[in-house]
C-alpha positions in Angstrom: 56.2 248.2 76.1 52.8 249.8 75.3 50.0 247.6 77.5 47.5 248.4 75.0 49.6 245.1 73.3 47.9 241.7 73.8 50.9 239.5 76.8 53.0 237.7 75.2 52.0 234.1 74.1 48.3 234.9 74.0 46.5 235.9 70.5 43.1 237.9 69.1 40.9 235.0 67.5 39.3 237.3 64.9 38.1 237.3 61.2 39.8 234.4 58.7 41.7 232.9 62.4 37.6 233.0 63.6 36.5 231.5 61.2 39.3 228.5 61.1 38.2 227.9 64.9 34.5 227.8 64.2 35.0 225.5 61.1 37.2 223.1 63.5 34.4 223.2 66.0 31.6 222.6 64.2 33.2 219.5 62.4 34.4 218.2 65.6 30.8 218.6 68.0 29.5 216.7 64.7 31.7 213.9 65.0 31.6 213.8 68.9 27.8 213.6 69.2 27.9 210.7 66.2 30.1 209.1 68.9 27.1 209.4 71.2 30.0 212.2 73.5 28.2 214.4 75.2 29.1 217.8 75.7 31.1 219.3 79.0 31.9 222.7 80.0 34.5 223.0 83.2 35.4 225.9 84.8 38.7 227.6 83.2 39.9 227.2 86.8 40.4 224.9 89.8 41.6 224.7 93.2 45.6 224.1 92.4 45.0 220.5 94.4 43.6 219.0 91.9 46.3 219.3 89.1 49.0 219.1 91.1 47.4 215.6 92.8 46.9 214.2 89.3 49.9 215.5 86.9 52.5 215.1 89.5 55.3 216.8 91.5 57.9 215.4 88.6 55.7 216.8 85.5 57.2 219.7 83.6 53.0 221.5 83.7 53.3 221.7 87.8 56.9 222.0 88.1 57.4 224.9 85.0 53.5 225.9 83.7 51.0 226.3 85.7 49.3 229.7 86.1 48.9 229.5 89.6 47.5 232.3 92.2 46.3 233.2 95.5 42.7 234.5 94.9 41.0 236.8 97.5 40.2 234.3 99.4 43.4 233.5 100.4 42.2 230.1 98.0 45.0 228.5 95.5 43.8 228.6 91.9 45.3 227.4 89.1 44.3 228.5 85.2 43.3 225.1 83.5 46.4 223.5 81.8 44.5 220.3 80.4 40.9 219.0 80.5 41.4 215.5 82.0 41.9 216.2 85.7 39.0 219.3 85.5 36.8 216.5 83.7 37.5 213.9 86.2 36.8 216.2 89.4 33.2 216.9 86.8 32.3 213.3 87.1 32.9 213.0 90.7 31.5 215.8 92.1 28.5 215.2 89.6 27.9 211.4 91.0 28.4 210.1 87.7 29.8 206.5 89.3 26.2 205.2 89.1 25.8 206.6 85.4 28.9 205.5 82.9 29.9 204.7 80.7 30.4 208.5 80.8 31.3 209.8 77.2 32.1 213.6 76.7 33.6 216.0 74.5 34.7 219.5 75.3 36.6 223.2 74.0 38.2 226.2 75.3 41.5 227.6 76.6 44.2 226.1 77.7 46.8 227.8 79.8 50.3 227.1 80.2 53.3 229.3 81.0 55.7 228.4 78.1 58.0 229.8 75.4 56.2 231.2 72.9 57.2 229.9 69.8 55.1 228.4 66.2 52.1 226.1 67.5 52.9 226.9 71.1 51.4 229.4 72.8 50.5 230.4 76.7 46.6 230.7 75.9 45.8 228.5 73.8 42.4 226.3 72.8 42.3 222.9 72.9 39.3 220.2 71.7 38.9 217.1 74.1 37.0 213.9 74.6 36.7 211.7 77.3 35.6 208.1 78.0 35.3 207.2 81.7 34.3 203.9 83.2 35.0 201.4 80.2 38.0 199.4 80.9 37.9 197.4 77.8 40.2 197.8 75.2 36.7 199.1 73.1 37.0 202.5 74.6 40.6 202.5 73.2 39.6 201.9 69.5 36.7 204.1 69.8 38.3 207.3 70.9 41.0 206.3 68.1 38.6 205.9 65.3 36.7 209.0 66.4 39.8 211.0 66.1 40.8 209.4 62.8 37.6 210.9 61.4 37.5 214.1 62.6 41.1 214.3 61.1 39.8 213.1 57.8 36.7 215.3 57.6 39.0 218.2 58.6 40.7 217.0 55.3 44.2 217.1 57.1 44.9 213.0 57.7 47.3 213.0 54.7 49.6 214.8 56.5 49.2 213.1 60.0 50.5 209.8 61.3 49.7 207.9 64.5 52.1 206.7 66.5 50.9 204.1 69.2 52.4 202.4 72.3 51.2 200.6 75.1 52.7 202.3 78.6 51.4 198.7 80.5 49.5 198.0 83.6 50.8 198.9 87.3 52.4 195.8 87.0 54.6 196.0 83.9 55.3 199.6 84.5 57.2 198.8 88.0 58.9 196.0 86.2 60.3 198.1 83.9 60.9 201.4 86.1 63.3 199.0 87.7 65.1 198.4 84.4 65.4 202.1 83.4 66.5 202.7 86.6 69.2 200.6 86.8 69.7 201.3 83.5 70.2 205.3 83.8 72.0 205.2 87.0 75.4 203.7 85.6 75.0 207.6 83.5 74.5 209.9 86.4 77.2 212.1 85.3 75.9 212.5 81.8 72.1 213.0 82.4 70.9 216.5 82.3 69.4 218.0 85.3 66.2 217.6 84.6 66.5 213.9 83.9 68.5 213.3 87.1 65.3 214.6 88.9 63.4 212.3 86.9 65.4 209.2 87.5 64.1 209.5 91.3 60.7 209.9 90.7 59.4 209.2 87.1 62.2 207.7 85.5 59.8 207.2 82.4 59.6 210.4 81.6 63.4 210.3 81.1 62.3 208.9 77.4 60.7 212.2 76.9 63.6 214.5 77.0 64.8 216.6 74.7 68.4 217.3 75.8 70.9 215.7 72.9 73.1 213.7 75.6 70.1 212.2 77.5 68.7 211.4 73.4 72.2 209.6 73.2 71.4 207.4 76.1 67.9 206.6 75.2 68.9 204.8 72.4 70.0 201.9 73.9 67.4 202.0 77.1 65.9 199.1 77.7 62.3 198.9 75.9 59.4 198.8 76.9 57.8 195.5 75.7 60.5 193.6 77.1 58.8 193.9 80.5 54.7 193.4 79.5 53.2 190.8 81.8 50.5 188.6 79.7 47.3 190.7 80.5 49.2 193.9 78.9 50.6 192.0 75.8 46.5 190.8 75.4 45.4 194.3 76.1 47.6 196.0 73.4 47.4 193.5 70.8 43.2 194.0 71.1 43.9 197.8 70.8 46.0 197.1 67.6 43.7 194.6 66.2 40.8 196.8 66.5 42.5 200.3 65.0 43.7 197.9 62.1 40.1 196.7 61.8 39.1 199.8 60.8 41.5 200.8 58.3 43.6 203.0 60.6 47.3 203.4 59.6 49.4 203.3 63.2 53.7 203.0 63.7 54.5 201.3 66.9 56.7 203.7 69.2 57.6 202.3 71.9 59.9 205.6 73.1 56.7 207.3 73.3 55.4 208.3 77.1 53.1 210.8 78.5 54.0 213.5 80.0 51.5 213.1 82.8 51.1 210.5 85.4 48.3 209.3 85.6 48.5 207.3 82.2 48.6 203.7 81.6 48.4 201.1 78.7 47.4 202.5 75.6 49.5 205.8 75.3 49.0 207.7 71.4 49.6 211.1 69.2 48.7 211.9 66.0 51.6 213.8 64.3 53.0 215.7 61.7 56.1 217.4 59.8 54.2 220.3 58.6 54.0 222.5 61.8 58.0 222.3 62.5 58.9 220.7 66.3 55.4 221.2 67.6 54.6 218.3 65.6 51.9 216.4 67.9 48.6 217.5 66.6 46.2 215.1 68.7 47.6 213.3 72.0 46.2 211.0 74.5 45.7 207.8 76.6 44.3 205.9 79.2 44.3 206.6 83.1 43.0 204.3 84.8 44.8 205.1 87.9 43.4 208.6 87.5 40.0 208.5 90.0 41.6 206.9 92.6 44.6 209.7 92.6 41.9 212.3 93.3 40.2 210.2 96.0 37.4 208.7 94.3 36.9 204.8 93.4 38.5 203.2 90.8 37.4 204.0 87.6 38.8 203.7 84.2 39.2 206.2 81.3 40.6 207.2 78.4 40.4 210.5 76.1 42.7 212.8 74.0 43.1 216.4 73.3 43.4 218.2 70.1 45.4 221.6 69.2 43.2 223.7 67.5 45.7 226.4 66.7 47.9 223.6 65.1 44.6 222.1 63.1 44.2 225.7 62.4 47.1 226.3 60.3 46.8 222.5 58.1 42.9 223.0 57.6 42.3 224.2 53.5 40.4 227.0 52.5 37.8 225.2 50.8 36.5 223.5 54.4 36.0 226.8 55.9 32.3 227.8 57.1 31.1 230.2 54.9 29.2 233.1 56.4 25.6 234.4 55.1 26.2 236.9 52.7 24.4 240.3 54.6 21.9 242.3 53.0 22.5 245.9 53.3 19.1 248.0 54.3 20.2 251.8 53.3 18.3 254.8 54.0 17.9 258.0 51.9 17.3 261.0 53.3 16.3 261.9 56.5 12.8 260.2 56.0 14.1 257.0 55.5 16.1 257.0 58.7 13.1 256.5 60.8 12.0 253.0 59.0 15.2 251.6 58.3 15.9 250.3 61.4 12.5 249.1 61.4 12.8 246.9 57.9 16.6 246.1 59.1 14.2 244.1 62.5 11.5 242.5 60.5 13.9 241.4 58.1 16.4 239.4 61.2 13.2 238.1 62.9 12.7 236.5 59.3 16.3 235.1 59.5 18.2 236.9 57.3 21.4 238.5 57.7 21.0 242.6 58.0 23.5 245.0 58.2 23.0 249.1 58.2 24.3 251.5 56.0 24.7 254.5 59.2 25.8 257.0 56.9 27.5 258.5 54.1 26.3 259.1 50.7 24.5 256.2 48.3 27.3 256.0 46.2 30.1 255.2 49.1 27.4 252.9 50.6 27.0 250.5 47.8 30.8 250.0 47.9 30.8 249.2 51.5 28.0 246.7 50.8 30.2 245.4 47.9 33.2 245.2 49.9 30.7 243.2 52.3 29.6 241.1 49.5 26.6 241.8 50.3 23.4 239.8 48.3 20.9 243.0 48.2 21.0 246.3 48.9 17.4 247.4 50.5 17.5 251.3 49.8 14.3 252.8 51.3 13.7 257.0 51.2 10.6 259.1 50.9 9.4 258.0 47.9 9.3 254.4 48.8 7.8 255.1 52.2 4.9 256.7 50.2 4.5 253.8 48.0 5.1 251.2 50.9 7.5 249.6 49.0 11.6 249.5 48.8 14.2 249.6 46.1 15.7 246.0 45.9 19.5 246.2 44.2 20.0 242.5 43.1 24.3 242.8 43.7 24.8 239.4 42.0 22.8 239.6 38.9 23.8 244.0 39.0 19.3 244.8 38.3 17.2 246.2 40.9 13.1 246.1 41.2 10.5 247.5 43.8 9.2 245.3 46.4 6.1 245.8 48.3 7.7 245.8 52.5 4.5 243.6 53.5 6.7 240.9 50.8 10.1 242.0 51.3 11.0 238.9 53.4 10.1 236.5 51.4 11.3 238.4 48.1 14.9 238.4 49.4 14.4 234.9 50.9 13.9 233.4 47.2 10.3 233.5 47.2 7.7 234.8 44.8 6.5 238.5 45.1 
């Protein structure tokens, strides 16, 4: 197999795909900034302990999917498998505990060793938002609202539904955990190997099993809502009321769990049936225990991450950011070569997108300019140099005229000569 091919599960981003990614990010950035979120950019690798301590030894991410290696200094390093742990580390490393609430947004590559398939890659890209330091339900409502606004502005909300659940507070989770252990212990002989392991350490994750036999057992398993205490009921009711007040459609899915161990209370997914089995476009929830798990003070947090590759498959061509059409500077003859670069530079300084027609006869250069969807072609040869003008072809109108070099930028920008 040729080493000149991309590694399996990775892909090059160029052309239309690049435009789609840029469109998603620009709209995401605009929406996040309207919610007063500040951009944060954490390293794409961290000490392995950052993720092992937070994601839990039973999570698939830690046990099967992390890209972990020993660097030349003997340190255990892991490529970023998700955003939240790294942002929490940055929150503590930078002493932001006294600056709460902190509201962040970020985007970039994520790395997981998974079986490549449609909508699931080994290097993929996420957008991410977090609110740290707000224990009230208003934060949950706000991140859900931000996600709904984003999907609406991307023009894909009609394909997507919000699934919502509460994982309860620690007291409720202990009661529910005990009920699940008691229930699934009666079916140990039927549980899949993965679910048997989860039964000992994290039985709630059995509810996320894709094994057919497990799914049958899950149908009759205890429901988490039966174990909510009064605080959890009130908190979840406040979240639901806030979502309804904002007119966001939702569906309660009491089998929705998070694969990461630091979540509590609100868990949610914005899902679609347009992408086959990989239906989650945005997923997230509340993680009030994360900072303590990392050795810091108890600090509330909630956030979500969205898959850019999945969004890119859903957005319409009409939404895509249109690239500025170039002006093509075309030297004619040897004399034009010496001044063409100076003309191109001056036009670029004026804010105009410029390409150079480096070689070939004028006819071939004109064909290439049309292929590039150029707006103007600027022709400069010995005769034009002598008279300090350029011949400017308007490719939309099919016309041409001579323009003084001193006024060329103004002419192209639409001002009168």
